[in-house]
Backbone as CSV, one residue per row, in Angstrom:
resi,resn,N_x,N_y,N_z,CA_x,CA_y,CA_z,C_x,C_y,C_z
1,MET,126.961,34.186,-52.823,126.196,33.700,-51.664,125.295,34.815,-51.132
2,GLU,124.016,34.518,-50.947,123.060,35.516,-50.476,123.394,35.952,-49.052
3,GLN,123.306,37.253,-48.828,123.594,37.816,-47.511,122.299,38.034,-46.723
4,ARG,122.453,38.218,-45.441,121.336,38.549,-44.564,121.572,39.990,-44.096
5,ILE,120.794,40.917,-44.679,121.113,42.340,-44.576,120.155,43.080,-43.643
6,ILE,120.733,43.960,-42.835,119.957,44.903,-42.033,120.397,46.312,-42.417
7,PHE,119.419,47.186,-42.630,119.705,48.572,-43.007,119.411,49.503,-41.840
8,PHE,120.326,50.419,-41.570,120.161,51.450,-40.549,120.073,52.804,-41.254
9,GLY,118.957,53.512,-41.115,118.870,54.801,-41.791,117.582,55.545,-41.504
10,SER,117.588,56.824,-41.853,116.425,57.689,-41.651,116.379,58.735,-42.758
11,GLY,115.189,59.262,-43.020,115.021,60.297,-44.027,114.501,59.722,-45.337
12,TYR,113.602,60.447,-45.968,112.986,59.956,-47.211,114.014,59.699,-48.308
13,TYR,115.145,60.418,-48.252,116.149,60.321,-49.311,116.932,59.007,-49.283
14,VAL,116.753,58.183,-48.235,117.408,56.872,-48.222,116.500,55.785,-48.804
15,ILE,115.300,56.156,-49.234,114.384,55.176,-49.826,115.010,54.457,-51.021
16,PRO,115.732,55.158,-51.930,116.361,54.425,-53.046,117.308,53.320,-52.587
17,ILE,117.956,53.518,-51.437,118.863,52.489,-50.908,118.063,51.265,-50.485
18,VAL,116.975,51.488,-49.765,116.132,50.374,-49.328,115.591,49.617,-50.542
19,GLU,115.190,50.351,-51.574,114.642,49.703,-52.775,115.670,48.791,-53.435
20,LYS,116.923,49.209,-53.418,117.987,48.359,-53.965,118.199,47.126,-53.084
21,LEU,118.194,47.330,-51.772,118.479,46.231,-50.847,117.346,45.208,-50.788
22,LEU,116.138,45.627,-51.144,115.016,44.691,-51.157,115.237,43.558,-52.158
23,LYS,116.115,43.785,-53.117,116.433,42.755,-54.112,117.526,41.818,-53.611
24,HIS,118.016,42.078,-52.386,119.161,41.326,-51.877,118.945,40.858,-50.435
25,ASN,117.783,40.327,-50.150,117.498,39.724,-48.844,117.652,40.705,-47.683
26,LEU,116.941,41.827,-47.775,116.864,42.785,-46.672,115.912,42.228,-45.616
27,LEU,116.421,42.009,-44.412,115.629,41.406,-43.339,114.894,42.425,-42.491
28,LEU,115.534,43.587,-42.269,115.003,44.545,-41.303,115.588,45.922,-41.542
29,VAL,114.787,46.936,-41.272,115.257,48.324,-41.274,115.205,48.835,-39.837
30,VAL,116.296,49.458,-39.402,116.347,50.103,-38.090,116.425,51.606,-38.341
31,THR,115.486,52.357,-37.810,115.440,53.796,-38.060,115.252,54.579,-36.764
32,THR,115.811,55.782,-36.733,115.585,56.683,-35.595,114.392,57.599,-35.861
33,GLU,113.845,57.521,-37.069,112.705,58.366,-37.432,111.438,57.844,-36.762
34,ILE,110.685,58.740,-36.139,109.455,58.349,-35.463,108.266,58.406,-36.418
35,GLU,108.098,59.537,-37.063,107.058,59.701,-38.077,107.644,60.488,-39.238
36,GLY,107.179,60.238,-40.440,107.691,60.955,-41.599,107.562,60.118,-42.859
37,GLN,108.093,60.651,-43.965,107.946,59.987,-45.260,108.583,58.598,-45.273
38,PHE,109.738,58.464,-44.600,110.431,57.189,-44.633,109.637,56.120,-43.887
39,VAL,109.166,56.450,-42.703,108.370,55.499,-41.925,107.078,55.148,-42.671
40,ASN,106.464,56.146,-43.292,105.250,55.887,-44.072,105.534,54.943,-45.235
41,TYR,106.706,55.142,-45.851,107.110,54.268,-46.960,107.275,52.833,-46.469
42,LEU,107.938,52.651,-45.342,108.153,51.311,-44.799,106.826,50.639,-44.465
43,ARG,105.934,51.393,-43.847,104.628,50.834,-43.477,103.823,50.439,-44.722
44,SER,103.761,51.351,-45.685,102.927,51.108,-46.868,103.451,49.964,-47.718
45,ASN,104.730,49.661,-47.589,105.315,48.570,-48.374,105.564,47.308,-47.541
46,ASN,105.032,47.323,-46.314,105.135,46.154,-45.424,106.578,45.687,-45.230
47,ILE,107.469,46.650,-45.078,108.876,46.346,-44.850,109.110,46.292,-43.340
48,PRO,109.620,45.194,-42.818,109.840,45.099,-41.368,110.806,46.182,-40.883
49,PHE,110.437,46.860,-39.800,111.323,47.896,-39.254,111.111,48.045,-37.758
50,VAL,112.148,48.571,-37.118,112.051,48.951,-35.715,112.552,50.381,-35.583
51,GLN,111.957,51.106,-34.660,112.364,52.483,-34.398,113.210,52.473,-33.137
52,SER,114.515,52.697,-33.317,115.417,52.511,-32.187,116.732,53.242,-32.390
53,LYS,117.314,53.687,-31.260,118.675,54.212,-31.245,119.645,53.194,-30.661
54,LEU,119.156,51.959,-30.548,119.965,50.812,-30.117,120.569,50.998,-28.718
55,LYS,119.773,51.543,-27.830,120.235,51.718,-26.456,119.625,50.698,-25.499
56,SER,118.694,49.907,-25.995,118.065,48.920,-25.128,118.471,47.507,-25.550
57,PRO,118.687,46.622,-24.589,119.043,45.233,-24.889,117.980,44.539,-25.742
58,GLU,116.711,44.925,-25.543,115.627,44.315,-26.303,115.771,44.576,-27.796
59,ASP,116.099,45.813,-28.136,116.248,46.162,-29.554,117.459,45.467,-30.171
60,ILE,118.537,45.381,-29.417,119.728,44.704,-29.915,119.455,43.214,-30.092
61,SER,118.629,42.659,-29.228,118.270,41.241,-29.330,117.505,40.952,-30.622
62,LYS,116.678,41.908,-31.039,115.918,41.725,-32.278,116.856,41.551,-33.470
63,ILE,117.980,42.275,-33.436,118.971,42.149,-34.502,119.722,40.825,-34.370
64,THR,120.109,40.501,-33.157,120.856,39.269,-32.908,120.093,38.041,-33.381
65,GLU,118.784,38.022,-33.126,117.951,36.867,-33.481,117.890,36.633,-34.983
66,LEU,118.134,37.669,-35.773,118.059,37.530,-37.235,119.346,36.972,-37.835
67,ALA,120.396,36.866,-37.022,121.698,36.350,-37.487,122.141,37.045,-38.776
68,PRO,122.247,38.370,-38.762,122.616,39.094,-39.980,124.084,38.857,-40.347
69,THR,124.393,39.045,-41.622,125.782,38.920,-42.073,126.363,40.265,-42.513
70,LEU,125.489,41.177,-42.948,125.953,42.454,-43.477,125.015,43.582,-43.067
71,GLY,125.588,44.688,-42.598,124.805,45.872,-42.268,125.113,46.990,-43.253
72,ILE,124.090,47.754,-43.586,124.243,48.939,-44.444,123.673,50.121,-43.675
73,LEU,124.395,51.234,-43.673,123.979,52.410,-42.893,124.034,53.661,-43.754
74,ALA,123.019,54.508,-43.616,123.008,55.803,-44.306,122.117,56.760,-43.532
75,SER,122.690,57.860,-43.067,121.920,58.901,-42.385,121.093,58.327,-41.232
76,TYR,121.705,57.479,-40.444,120.982,56.844,-39.344,120.693,57.831,-38.221
77,GLY,121.679,58.671,-37.875,121.442,59.714,-36.888,121.671,59.312,-35.453
78,ALA,122.336,58.176,-35.237,122.659,57.754,-33.875,123.917,56.882,-33.919
79,PHE,124.568,56.768,-32.769,125.806,55.986,-32.654,125.489,54.492,-32.660
80,ILE,126.254,53.731,-33.423,126.100,52.276,-33.452,127.079,51.672,-32.451
81,PRO,126.598,51.026,-31.398,127.503,50.438,-30.406,128.379,49.341,-31.023
82,GLN,129.555,49.180,-30.464,130.478,48.163,-30.969,129.868,46.764,-30.871
83,GLU,129.055,46.521,-29.839,128.441,45.203,-29.701,127.497,44.900,-30.857
84,VAL,126.923,45.943,-31.452,126.065,45.745,-32.621,126.924,45.509,-33.865
85,ILE,127.980,46.304,-34.024,128.889,46.108,-35.157,129.414,44.673,-35.170
86,ASN,129.702,44.149,-33.988,130.263,42.800,-33.866,129.289,41.705,-34.293
87,LEU,128.008,42.039,-34.423,127.013,41.048,-34.829,127.092,40.714,-36.315
88,PHE,127.818,41.543,-37.069,127.864,41.393,-38.523,129.226,40.855,-38.963
89,PRO,129.298,39.618,-39.410,130.577,39.041,-39.836,131.301,39.857,-40.907
90,LEU,130.540,40.463,-41.805,131.151,41.280,-42.860,131.249,42.754,-42.469
91,GLY,130.694,43.112,-41.322,130.735,44.491,-40.868,129.512,45.283,-41.292
92,ILE,129.533,46.575,-40.979,128.489,47.512,-41.396,129.117,48.524,-42.346
93,PHE,128.521,48.698,-43.518,129.032,49.621,-44.526,128.243,50.927,-44.464
94,ASN,128.955,52.027,-44.294,128.345,53.345,-44.129,128.415,54.133,-45.437
95,ILE,127.255,54.584,-45.922,127.172,55.411,-47.129,127.214,56.871,-46.694
96,HIS,128.361,57.519,-46.877,128.565,58.880,-46.368,128.606,59.882,-47.530
97,PRO,127.810,60.971,-47.452,127.702,61.904,-48.574,128.785,62.981,-48.634
98,SER,130.043,62.549,-48.700,131.152,63.470,-48.962,132.337,62.657,-49.439
99,LEU,133.385,63.350,-49.846,134.608,62.687,-50.299,135.548,62.547,-49.109
100,LEU,135.283,61.551,-48.279,136.120,61.338,-47.100,137.588,61.174,-47.489
101,PRO,138.489,61.725,-46.625,138.270,62.178,-45.239,137.777,63.625,-45.106
102,LYS,137.361,64.231,-46.202,136.840,65.599,-46.142,135.372,65.574,-45.733
103,TYR,135.034,66.457,-44.798,133.676,66.653,-44.321,133.097,65.424,-43.622
104,LYS,133.757,65.038,-42.544,133.220,64.023,-41.653,132.171,64.664,-40.743
105,GLY,131.399,63.836,-40.062,130.457,64.373,-39.092,129.063,64.572,-39.650
106,PRO,128.247,65.380,-38.950,126.806,65.418,-39.209,126.327,66.277,-40.368
107,SER,127.185,67.164,-40.913,126.682,68.135,-41.902,127.548,68.215,-43.157
108,PRO,127.904,67.095,-43.764,128.820,67.137,-44.915,128.254,67.847,-46.138
109,ILE,126.967,67.676,-46.394,126.382,68.282,-47.598,126.262,69.793,-47.426
110,GLN,125.866,70.229,-46.252,125.785,71.673,-46.003,127.159,72.330,-46.178
111,TYR,128.197,71.710,-45.632,129.542,72.277,-45.733,130.042,72.276,-47.171
112,THR,129.693,71.258,-47.928,130.078,71.210,-49.338,129.542,72.421,-50.084
113,ILE,128.281,72.771,-49.824,127.665,73.925,-50.488,128.173,75.224,-49.898
114,LEU,128.241,75.329,-48.584,128.694,76.560,-47.925,130.090,76.974,-48.375
115,ASN,130.953,75.992,-48.589,132.337,76.285,-48.962,132.543,76.415,-50.466
116,GLY,131.456,76.369,-51.223,131.548,76.595,-52.659,132.348,75.538,-53.404
117,GLU,132.257,74.302,-52.944,133.010,73.225,-53.587,132.534,73.018,-55.031
118,LYS,133.466,72.675,-55.903,133.145,72.409,-57.298,132.734,70.961,-57.520
119,GLU,132.975,70.126,-56.512,132.562,68.741,-56.590,132.213,68.202,-55.214
120,GLY,131.303,67.262,-55.198,130.945,66.555,-53.975,131.104,65.071,-54.250
121,GLY,130.467,64.246,-53.439,130.591,62.831,-53.719,130.065,61.950,-52.621
122,ILE,130.187,60.663,-52.864,129.773,59.623,-51.928,130.972,58.745,-51.619
123,THR,131.130,58.421,-50.345,132.155,57.474,-49.922,131.493,56.374,-49.119
124,ILE,131.804,55.141,-49.438,131.321,54.011,-48.658,132.487,53.478,-47.849
125,ILE,132.312,53.467,-46.530,133.369,53.001,-45.643,132.861,51.851,-44.780
126,LYS,133.789,51.122,-44.212,133.449,50.083,-43.256,133.448,50.697,-41.872
127,LEU,132.339,50.582,-41.184,132.164,51.242,-39.895,133.148,50.714,-38.857
128,ASP,133.731,51.640,-38.081,134.504,51.250,-36.908,134.018,52.063,-35.715
129,ASP,134.816,52.136,-34.654,134.328,52.780,-33.433,134.607,54.277,-33.373
130,GLU,135.038,54.885,-34.479,135.228,56.330,-34.535,134.349,56.923,-35.628
131,ILE,134.126,58.231,-35.570,133.205,58.894,-36.490,133.783,58.946,-37.900
132,ASP,133.088,58.322,-38.843,133.454,58.364,-40.267,134.937,58.078,-40.472
133,HIS,135.428,57.074,-39.798,136.860,56.824,-39.679,137.341,55.586,-40.429
134,GLY,136.464,54.641,-40.678,136.861,53.342,-41.205,137.421,53.372,-42.610
135,PRO,137.931,52.238,-43.076,138.538,52.154,-44.403,137.521,52.377,-45.517
136,ILE,138.018,52.918,-46.627,137.169,53.219,-47.784,136.995,51.975,-48.653
137,LEU,135.736,51.684,-48.980,135.412,50.561,-49.852,135.121,51.022,-51.276
138,ALA,134.584,52.224,-51.407,134.272,52.788,-52.730,134.076,54.283,-52.575
139,GLN,134.354,55.016,-53.642,134.174,56.473,-53.619,133.866,56.963,-55.029
140,LYS,132.936,57.902,-55.112,132.570,58.469,-56.413,132.436,59.977,-56.305
141,THR,133.036,60.677,-57.249,132.994,62.136,-57.279,131.859,62.613,-58.177
142,ILE,131.136,63.635,-57.718,130.013,64.206,-58.456,130.288,65.685,-58.715
143,PRO,130.377,66.131,-59.983,130.586,67.562,-60.248,129.371,68.387,-59.834
144,LEU,129.620,69.597,-59.344,128.543,70.489,-58.907,128.482,71.704,-59.811
145,ASP,127.269,72.206,-60.076,127.113,73.350,-60.972,126.863,74.665,-60.243
146,GLY,126.817,74.619,-58.903,126.635,75.853,-58.144,125.192,76.239,-57.902
147,ASN,124.260,75.385,-58.306,122.840,75.656,-58.067,122.218,74.681,-57.077
148,GLU,123.019,73.765,-56.560,122.497,72.740,-55.667,122.001,73.331,-54.350
149,THR,120.932,72.743,-53.844,120.457,73.049,-52.496,120.727,71.821,-51.619
150,LEU,120.600,71.996,-50.316,120.733,70.859,-49.419,119.788,69.742,-49.844
151,GLN,118.571,70.097,-50.190,117.577,69.099,-50.570,117.956,68.386,-51.864
152,SER,118.263,69.144,-52.901,118.531,68.523,-54.199,119.814,67.700,-54.190
153,LEU,120.847,68.197,-53.499,122.112,67.472,-53.472,122.013,66.222,-52.600
154,THR,121.267,66.305,-51.507,121.050,65.134,-50.666,120.372,64.023,-51.459
155,GLU,119.313,64.379,-52.172,118.593,63.392,-52.982,119.508,62.772,-54.035
156,LYS,120.305,63.609,-54.692,121.186,63.113,-55.748,122.259,62.182,-55.196
157,LEU,122.896,62.592,-54.106,124.003,61.814,-53.566,123.545,60.454,-53.038
158,PHE,122.408,60.407,-52.365,121.960,59.123,-51.841,121.408,58.213,-52.939
159,THR,120.943,58.796,-54.048,120.572,57.971,-55.200,121.815,57.323,-55.797
160,VAL,122.875,58.115,-55.933,124.152,57.565,-56.397,124.668,56.518,-55.416
161,GLY,124.550,56.812,-54.121,124.986,55.878,-53.099,124.247,54.553,-53.156
162,SER,122.964,54.602,-53.517,122.184,53.366,-53.621,122.729,52.468,-54.726
163,GLU,123.157,53.087,-55.826,123.724,52.314,-56.938,125.080,51.727,-56.551
164,MET,125.866,52.513,-55.812,127.188,52.045,-55.387,127.092,50.876,-54.424
165,ILE,126.159,50.977,-53.464,126.071,49.906,-52.464,125.510,48.638,-53.084
166,GLU,124.608,48.776,-54.050,124.097,47.569,-54.711,125.221,46.855,-55.459
167,GLU,126.097,47.617,-56.094,127.229,47.020,-56.802,128.132,46.250,-55.829
168,ILE,128.353,46.842,-54.650,129.182,46.165,-53.649,128.514,44.882,-53.159
169,VAL,127.210,44.941,-52.880,126.493,43.754,-52.414,126.543,42.652,-53.468
170,GLN,126.373,43.034,-54.733,126.421,42.037,-55.807,127.797,41.374,-55.881
171,LYS,128.846,42.155,-55.685,130.196,41.591,-55.700,130.373,40.585,-54.563
172,ILE,129.882,40.947,-53.378,129.988,40.046,-52.232,129.232,38.752,-52.503
173,GLU,128.034,38.884,-53.077,127.237,37.701,-53.399,127.952,36.803,-54.407
174,ASN,128.760,37.405,-55.263,129.497,36.654,-56.284,130.867,36.183,-55.796
175,GLY,131.126,36.396,-54.512,132.370,35.918,-53.942,133.581,36.790,-54.219
176,ILE,133.341,38.022,-54.665,134.442,38.947,-54.954,134.835,39.689,-53.675
177,ILE,136.105,39.716,-53.376,136.601,40.406,-52.186,136.612,41.913,-52.431
178,ILE,136.074,42.665,-51.478,136.035,44.129,-51.576,137.311,44.694,-50.955
179,ASN,138.081,45.401,-51.762,139.328,45.988,-51.268,139.045,47.134,-50.302
180,GLU,139.875,47.246,-49.286,139.761,48.323,-48.306,140.973,49.242,-48.404
181,GLU,140.709,50.546,-48.391,141.784,51.537,-48.471,141.725,52.447,-47.246
182,LYS,142.804,52.535,-46.521,142.828,53.368,-45.327,142.650,54.841,-45.691
183,GLN,141.890,55.547,-44.861,141.756,56.988,-45.049,143.059,57.686,-44.635
184,ILE,143.316,58.809,-45.288,144.461,59.636,-44.892,143.948,60.620,-43.852
185,HIS,144.035,60.223,-42.592,143.366,60.969,-41.532,143.956,62.355,-41.287
186,LYS,145.185,62.581,-41.706,145.760,63.918,-41.528,145.050,64.952,-42.392
187,ASN,144.306,64.491,-43.397,143.568,65.400,-44.278,142.103,65.551,-43.887
188,GLU,141.721,64.965,-42.758,140.305,64.975,-42.396,139.825,66.363,-41.989
189,ILE,138.581,66.628,-42.330,137.906,67.874,-41.956,136.566,67.489,-41.341
190,PHE,136.309,67.972,-40.127,135.063,67.648,-39.435,134.042,68.771,-39.597
191,THR,132.785,68.384,-39.701,131.691,69.349,-39.742,130.998,69.389,-38.385
192,GLN,130.297,70.467,-38.146,129.528,70.625,-36.916,128.034,70.510,-37.223
193,LYS,127.273,70.124,-36.233,125.826,70.019,-36.404,125.233,71.403,-36.642
194,ILE,124.406,71.527,-37.667,123.762,72.802,-37.982,122.638,73.073,-36.987
195,LYS,122.598,74.310,-36.502,121.557,74.725,-35.559,120.602,75.710,-36.241
196,LYS,119.422,75.857,-35.680,118.433,76.799,-36.216,119.016,78.204,-36.319
197,THR,119.773,78.607,-35.310,120.327,79.965,-35.282,121.386,80.206,-36.357
198,ASP,121.914,79.139,-36.942,122.908,79.305,-38.004,122.320,79.980,-39.230
199,GLY,120.992,79.933,-39.354,120.357,80.533,-40.511,120.044,82.009,-40.354
200,PHE,120.314,82.576,-39.174,119.979,83.990,-38.934,120.985,84.926,-39.595
201,ILE,120.455,85.961,-40.246,121.274,86.998,-40.877,121.060,88.318,-40.132
202,ASP,122.160,88.951,-39.724,122.109,90.252,-39.068,122.284,91.333,-40.125
203,LEU,121.326,92.228,-40.227,121.406,93.301,-41.223,122.630,94.188,-41.034
204,LYS,123.212,94.151,-39.836,124.404,94.957,-39.588,125.681,94.221,-39.984
205,ASN,125.548,92.954,-40.331,126.722,92.150,-40.689,126.334,91.174,-41.799
206,ILE,126.005,91.705,-42.961,125.493,90.904,-44.064,126.652,90.270,-44.839
207,PRO,126.591,88.963,-45.085,127.638,88.330,-45.892,127.583,88.813,-47.330
208,ASN,128.694,88.663,-48.058,128.676,89.108,-49.455,127.729,88.229,-50.265
209,THR,127.475,88.637,-51.499,126.448,87.993,-52.315,126.680,86.503,-52.499
210,ASP,127.922,86.128,-52.807,128.222,84.708,-53.033,128.015,83.886,-51.765
211,VAL,128.486,84.405,-50.643,128.348,83.690,-49.371,126.869,83.556,-48.999
212,LEU,126.103,84.635,-49.195,124.676,84.595,-48.872,123.956,83.586,-49.759
213,ASP,124.293,83.555,-51.043,123.675,82.596,-51.959,123.960,81.163,-51.516
214,ARG,125.215,80.896,-51.160,125.572,79.544,-50.729,124.838,79.163,-49.443
215,LYS,124.707,80.145,-48.555,124.022,79.884,-47.293,122.543,79.577,-47.525
216,ILE,121.914,80.329,-48.408,120.501,80.097,-48.717,120.308,78.691,-49.270
217,ARG,121.215,78.271,-50.159,121.091,76.945,-50.763,121.454,75.821,-49.785
218,ALA,122.473,76.061,-48.960,122.922,75.036,-48.010,121.920,74.805,-46.890
219,PHE,121.112,75.804,-46.595,120.154,75.693,-45.491,118.715,75.534,-45.963
220,PHE,118.544,75.129,-47.220,117.191,74.869,-47.722,116.982,73.369,-47.864
221,PRO,115.966,72.815,-47.201,114.840,73.505,-46.575,115.015,73.815,-45.081
222,TRP,116.077,73.295,-44.430,116.237,73.555,-42.995,117.686,73.873,-42.709
223,PRO,117.965,74.838,-41.820,117.027,75.620,-40.992,116.436,76.834,-41.701
224,GLY,116.856,77.055,-42.948,116.412,78.237,-43.664,117.253,79.447,-43.297
225,VAL,117.245,80.455,-44.168,117.935,81.719,-43.895,116.871,82.780,-43.630
226,TYR,117.034,83.515,-42.553,116.000,84.458,-42.149,116.615,85.666,-41.450
227,LEU,115.869,86.764,-41.415,116.321,87.989,-40.761,115.117,88.778,-40.270
228,ASN,115.374,89.699,-39.370,114.319,90.582,-38.885,114.326,91.866,-39.690
229,VAL,113.157,92.242,-40.199,113.042,93.474,-40.988,111.848,94.278,-40.493
230,SER,111.864,95.558,-40.815,110.749,96.430,-40.460,109.852,96.601,-41.680
231,LEU,108.596,96.174,-41.543,107.622,96.297,-42.631,106.352,96.938,-42.087
232,GLY,106.002,98.090,-42.618,104.810,98.785,-42.150,104.886,99.170,-40.694
233,GLY,106.093,99.454,-40.212,106.276,99.869,-38.832,106.307,98.719,-37.843
234,LYS,106.267,97.471,-38.357,106.315,96.298,-37.479,107.525,95.431,-37.836
235,THR,108.116,94.830,-36.811,109.236,93.919,-37.059,108.700,92.555,-37.471
236,LYS,109.150,92.098,-38.636,108.711,90.820,-39.175,109.927,89.950,-39.513
237,ILE,109.713,88.640,-39.526,110.751,87.720,-39.980,110.624,87.555,-41.485
238,LEU,111.725,87.782,-42.188,111.761,87.585,-43.631,112.646,86.383,-43.929
239,LYS,112.092,85.392,-44.613,112.841,84.203,-44.971,113.299,84.301,-46.421
240,LEU,114.532,83.871,-46.664,115.108,83.914,-48.006,115.213,82.499,-48.562
241,PHE,114.762,82.321,-49.799,114.747,81.010,-50.426,115.575,81.016,-51.707
242,PRO,115.961,79.826,-52.186,116.646,79.756,-53.485,115.734,80.239,-54.608
243,GLN,116.344,80.514,-55.756,115.629,80.912,-56.972,114.829,82.193,-56.811
244,GLY,115.395,83.132,-56.027,114.803,84.462,-55.948,113.445,84.541,-55.296
245,LYS,113.267,83.801,-54.197,111.996,83.821,-53.486,112.198,84.283,-52.046
246,VAL,111.190,84.948,-51.499,111.194,85.353,-50.090,109.827,85.052,-49.492
247,MET,109.765,85.076,-48.168,108.480,84.889,-47.504,108.438,85.738,-46.251
248,VAL,107.466,86.604,-46.178,107.247,87.432,-45.002,106.471,86.613,-43.979
249,GLU,106.839,86.775,-42.728,106.177,86.063,-41.637,104.658,86.136,-41.775
250,GLY,104.003,84.967,-41.803,102.549,84.907,-41.896,102.007,84.989,-43.309
251,LYS,102.886,85.102,-44.303,102.460,85.216,-45.696,102.987,84.048,-46.518
252,ARG,102.578,84.006,-47.775,103.051,82.971,-48.681,104.387,83.357,-49.303
253,LYS,105.060,82.369,-49.821,106.313,82.609,-50.531,106.020,83.442,-51.782
254,MET,106.930,84.371,-52.097,106.719,85.254,-53.256,108.041,85.582,-53.928
255,SER,107.951,86.098,-55.145,109.134,86.512,-55.892,109.636,87.852,-55.365
256,TYR,110.872,88.208,-55.728,111.409,89.521,-55.355,110.493,90.623,-55.887
257,LYS,110.019,90.447,-57.113,109.163,91.465,-57.738,107.881,91.670,-56.928
258,ASP,107.262,90.581,-56.513,106.021,90.701,-55.732,106.305,91.288,-54.350
259,PHE,107.461,90.981,-53.798,107.841,91.549,-52.503,107.990,93.056,-52.610
260,ILE,108.629,93.514,-53.673,108.816,94.950,-53.885,107.472,95.641,-54.111
261,ASN,106.614,94.981,-54.900,105.302,95.571,-55.192,104.385,95.576,-53.971
262,GLY,104.568,94.620,-53.078,103.674,94.483,-51.939,104.086,95.266,-50.708
263,TYR,105.375,95.642,-50.654,105.885,96.335,-49.461,106.763,97.510,-49.889
264,SER,106.468,98.657,-49.362,107.224,99.858,-49.739,108.697,99.745,-49.356
265,GLU,108.968,98.970,-48.317,110.357,98.812,-47.867,111.095,97.691,-48.616
266,GLY,110.363,96.951,-49.438,110.914,95.765,-50.073,112.144,96.011,-50.912
267,LYS,112.105,97.027,-51.758,113.221,97.301,-52.650,114.488,97.645,-51.877
268,GLU,114.342,98.437,-50.804,115.501,98.846,-50.011,116.086,97.653,-49.257
269,ILE,115.231,96.784,-48.753,115.722,95.599,-48.040,116.525,94.699,-48.972
270,LEU,115.993,94.470,-50.181,116.702,93.644,-51.150,118.005,94.308,-51.603
271,LYS,117.993,95.618,-51.663,119.202,96.358,-52.046,120.290,96.183,-50.980
272,ILE,119.893,96.281,-49.719,120.846,96.096,-48.609,121.457,94.695,-48.652
273,LEU,120.607,93.712,-48.989,121.054,92.333,-49.084,121.784,92.040,-50.397
274,ASP,121.803,93.025,-51.278,122.391,92.892,-52.612,121.691,91.782,-53.411
275,LEU,120.357,91.756,-53.247,119.537,90.778,-53.966,118.601,91.452,-54.957
276,ALA,118.607,92.768,-55.009,117.713,93.493,-55.913,118.120,93.260,-57.366
277,ASN,117.129,93.134,-58.232,117.400,92.934,-59.665,117.868,94.227,-60.300
């Protein structure tokens, strides 16, 4: 039986999910994104959407009028009120980029990389009134090779998530009951929201090489890893990027070799950071 689906999400990396849902009677997209690649994608493809955090009765009414049966959520970025959850007879299914109950909250992918995990994954749960708390509908483990960045792993996980959610929707359409498995909440680990200052490195307290590498990858492209250095007698911000790249404040991104050749202090700075070749 065909469902009446509403998707809640933000970020360009959820586009594969929308593309899958377009084949299954997607009625509306609700996003917290104001401008960006995702909104541009929705506009250019004439996909109905509203920009809302669901705090106004008017926005909730727009959903109510569509008489939806199933909600899908991924990286929405705002709390879904219980009155909205109640509008969906089958509930709202949340595509979460970690192996729940590990890494609940706003920064699961960053924590996966920061902690040097050998595997990550996607968990699809049924939304309830607590954070990443509902029963598990599906879960898939993804091996990691240690080179992932926040950007690359986010893209990969939500692409996998799009395939998983389409499989679930197809089962529902075919009348197959989706089994629910309770999370083992005693094993839950919560993440904290990443702040801009989390990317700052103090030259007097430099993390070891492995930790610094993980931090550079986990914070790319945002908030980035950066430090204050002295170059030519002036204090400058130096940003560190994956794959052996740096960028001096006001300059273009460059290789370690070009940094050393361009700045007399470059070799010593990289040596202190234990990044010198």
